[in-house]
N, C-alpha and C positions, 0 to 999 in steps of 0.2 A: 709203355713205349708206343703201342698201337694208338692209344688215345692222343698222344702228342702228334703223331703223324697225321691222324685224322683231323685234328684241330688245325694243323698247318694247311692241309688241303682245303678244308672248309674256309679258312681265313683267306687263302689265295683266291678261291673261287668268288667269295663275297667281294673282295677288292676289285677283281677284274670285271665283275658284273656291274659295279657301281661307278667305275671310272672308264667309260668308253671314249676313246679318242679316234680321230680320223686324220689322214693326211690330205691337205687341200692345197690349191694354188693361191699364191698371193703375189702382188706386184713387188718386185725388188726395188724399182725406182718408179717415179711418176711416168705414166703412159698417157699421152694425149689422145683425145678422141680422134678417131680416124686413122691413127697410126697402125701399121702392121705390127702385130705382137710377135716378138721373137723369143727364143728360148732364154736368152740372157735377161729378158724383161721380167722373168718369173722365178719364183722360188717356192719350194715345197715346205709347208709348215704343218705342224701337228696341233690340232685344236680339240677341245672337248666337244663331243657330239651334242648338238642341240637341234631339236625338231623345228625351231623357229628360224634356223638358218638354212640356206640352200647353196653352200659353196660348191665350187667345181672341184672334183676329186683330183688328186695329184696324178692318178692313173689316166686322166684325160689330157695330159700335157701335149701329146702329139697332135690331137685334134684341135687344140687351141692355137698352137703355133701356126702363123700364117693368116689368122683371122684378124679383123680390124677392131680396135677398141670402139665400142658404141658410145661410150661416155668417157670423161676424164677419170682415170683410175689413179688414186694417190698411192704413193709408196706405202707398203704395208697393208693395203686393203686386200681383202679376200675377193677373188674373182667369183662372180655368179654367172649363171647362163645368160643373163640380160646385159652383162658388161662387155660382151663382144658379139660380133656378127661377121658374116662372110661378105657382106656388101658394104660399099662406101656410101656415105651421105654427103652430098647429094649424088644420086646416080646421074647418068649422062643426060637424061631427059628432064631432070629437075634442077632447081636452083634454091639457094638459101638466101632469103632477104631478111635483114635485120630491121627492127623497129624499136625506137626508144619511146617509152610511153610514160605519161604522167599518171597520177592516181585517178584522174577523171577520164582517162582514155582506156583504162584496163579494168577487168572485173576485180572485185574485192577478194575473190577466192584465189588461193595459190594456184599458179599455172604450172603445169608439169610437162616434161617431155612426153610426146605422144598425144597430147590433147589436140582435138580438132577445134579450130577457131575460124571465124570470119573477120576479115579486116573491112570495116565499113567506112566508106568515104563520107565525111561529115562536112557540113557547110563551113565556110570561112567565118571567122569571128565577125559578128554584126550582120551576117546574112540571114535570110529567112530559112526556116526548116524546109527540107524538100517536101513536095506535095505527094510524090509517089515513093516507091521503094528505092532507097538509095543504092548506088552501085556498091558491090562488095567483091572480095576475093576469098576463096576458101583456102585454108592452109593447115599444115600440121606443125606443131611446135617441136623443134629439135634441140632447143637450148633456151635457158632462162637464167638471167643473172641481174644483179643490181649494179649499175655503173658507179664506180668509186668516185668519179669526177662529178657527175650530175645528180646522183641519187635516183635517177630514172630507172624504171624496169626495162631491160633490154631483152627482147624476145627474138629468137632466130626462127624464121618461118620457112618451111619447105613448101615450095609451090612449083607448078609446071613451068618449065623453062620459058615457054612463050608468054607467060603472064608476068614474069619477074620484073622486066623493065617498067611496065606500066604501074605495077604495084609499088616499086621503089620510087617512082616519080610521085605517086600519090602520097606515100609516106613522107617524102621530103617536104611536102607542104605543111606537115604537122596536123592536117585536117583529117585524121583517121581515129577510129576507135576499134578496140578489139572485143569481140563477142565470143565467149566460151560456149561451144556447143556440147551436146550430150557426151558424157564419158562412156555411155553404154556402147558396147561393141557387138 
């Protein structure tokens, strides 16, 4: 009898030691970037622990409520610390300017949110190359997607509010190129 009880205890311990789960937060429905996250937007789910994942624990629910979605969060997606923030983008002194780029106007590398770039003003078609350093604007990428209509790469750029109108006018000419700067921080 003692051997049976000891076997059951050892079996239970082995099972619990190899099947570790945790409760984390997931999106109940789609949450758009910039939206204030509310309790109804979230659900607690149990997943197997994995050191490759860094989901937000269900115990953090109260600190997540009221934050803003930093990215689009699809229904069923696990929340991570980088999926929400306490600030909105753009802030009061910043603006977001969109630019649609052809493959010859963008780097061949994948562009990612957070990348630092320069928007270089290029000469019009048939014009001579500039003799000096061309004018440019520095920006941070806050969104990247491919347009379903044109197939062009659409990049949302975060720039100082005072530079946004000039940059938008330069982009509207189509005579711009995007340069990816160092990803080292």
